[in-house]
C-alpha positions as CSV (number, residue, x, y, z in Angstrom):
1,V,35.2,10.7,8.9
2,Q,36.9,13.5,7.1
3,L,38.4,13.8,3.6
4,V,41.1,16.4,3.1
5,E,42.3,17.2,-0.4
6,S,45.6,18.9,-1.5
7,G,47.5,19.6,-4.6
8,G,45.3,22.0,-6.6
9,G,46.6,25.2,-8.1
10,L,47.4,27.2,-11.2
11,V,49.2,25.6,-14.1
12,R,49.8,26.3,-17.7
13,A,48.3,24.3,-20.5
14,R,50.2,21.0,-21.1
15,G,51.4,21.1,-17.5
16,S,50.9,18.6,-14.8
17,L,49.4,18.5,-11.3
18,K,48.9,15.8,-8.7
19,L,45.9,15.8,-6.4
20,S,45.8,13.9,-3.2
21,C,43.0,13.0,-0.8
22,A,43.4,11.5,2.7
23,A,40.6,10.0,4.7
24,S,40.7,10.0,8.5
25,G,38.4,9.1,11.3
26,S,36.5,5.9,12.2
27,I,37.1,3.8,9.1
28,F,36.5,0.1,8.9
29,R,37.1,-0.1,5.1
30,I,37.1,2.1,2.1
31,N,35.4,0.7,-1.0
32,D,35.2,2.8,-4.1
33,M,37.3,6.0,-4.2
34,G,37.1,8.7,-6.9
35,W,37.5,12.2,-8.1
36,Y,34.7,14.5,-9.5
37,R,35.0,18.0,-10.8
38,Q,32.6,20.9,-11.3
39,A,33.3,23.8,-13.6
40,P,31.5,27.1,-13.3
41,G,28.0,26.8,-14.7
42,K,28.3,23.0,-15.2
43,Q,27.1,20.0,-13.3
44,R,29.5,17.9,-11.2
45,E,31.0,15.1,-13.3
46,L,32.9,11.9,-12.6
47,V,36.6,12.2,-13.5
48,A,38.0,8.9,-12.3
49,Q,37.1,6.1,-10.0
50,I,39.0,3.2,-8.5
51,T,37.6,0.1,-6.7
52,S,39.1,-1.5,-3.6
53,G,40.5,-4.2,-5.9
54,G,42.2,-1.6,-8.1
55,S,39.9,-1.5,-11.1
56,T,39.7,2.0,-12.7
57,N,37.2,3.9,-14.7
58,Y,37.8,7.3,-16.4
59,A,35.8,9.9,-18.1
60,D,36.5,9.9,-21.8
61,S,37.8,13.4,-21.7
62,V,40.7,12.5,-19.4
63,K,41.6,9.0,-20.6
64,G,45.3,8.8,-21.3
65,R,46.0,12.0,-19.4
66,F,44.9,11.3,-15.9
67,T,45.8,8.4,-13.6
68,I,44.0,7.5,-10.4
69,S,45.7,5.4,-7.7
70,R,45.1,4.5,-4.1
71,D,47.1,3.5,-1.0
72,N,44.9,1.3,1.1
73,G,47.3,1.4,4.0
74,K,47.2,5.2,4.2
75,N,43.6,5.6,3.1
76,T,44.6,7.9,0.3
77,V,43.6,8.4,-3.3
78,D,45.7,10.4,-5.8
79,L,44.9,11.8,-9.2
80,Q,48.0,12.4,-11.4
81,M,47.1,14.8,-14.2
82,I,49.3,15.5,-17.2
83,S,48.8,17.3,-20.5
84,L,46.3,19.6,-18.8
85,K,44.0,21.7,-20.9
86,P,42.1,24.9,-20.1
87,E,38.9,22.8,-20.2
88,D,40.2,20.8,-17.2
89,T,39.7,24.0,-15.0
90,A,37.3,23.1,-12.2
91,V,36.9,22.5,-8.5
92,Y,38.0,18.9,-8.0
93,Y,36.3,16.8,-5.3
94,C,37.4,13.6,-3.6
95,N,34.6,11.1,-3.2
96,D,34.9,7.9,-1.0
97,F,32.5,5.1,-0.1
98,I,33.5,4.2,3.4
99,Q,32.3,1.5,5.7
100,V,32.4,2.8,9.3
101,N,31.7,-0.8,10.5
102,R,30.9,-4.2,8.9
103,K,27.4,-3.2,8.2
104,Y,27.1,0.4,7.0
105,E,28.6,2.2,4.0
106,L,28.4,5.9,3.7
107,E,29.4,8.3,0.9
108,Y,31.8,11.1,1.8
109,W,33.0,14.2,-0.1
110,G,36.0,16.4,0.3
111,Q,35.8,20.1,0.5
112,G,37.1,20.6,-3.0
113,T,40.4,21.9,-4.5
114,Q,40.6,24.4,-7.3
115,V,42.5,23.5,-10.5
116,T,43.0,26.3,-13.0
117,V,44.7,25.7,-16.3
118,S,45.8,28.8,-18.3
119,S,46.1,28.8,-22.0
């Protein structure tokens, strides 16, 4: 199983970006999907998460600005980010809990994509 992220880049404050993550390989079902981020010198933190049923959870710092969505048919999860702030600058990682068969669920991470917000 492989997770491939896209959509990062450089944007000015108050701008928008959309991150996408596609899972491929031997996938039976994808359960929780999410996005984490890690800024220089800081610990990795949860940004947003979405369950297989569509329930979402957001970090307080991004509520009202970021929207997570998923396409179960395409095994993708997106993160739409608006009103970006310099403090959103970080490497963003896709995180999926994937069942490779009926019995086993494993956690997978993408390679990370850089988001830089200039003031």
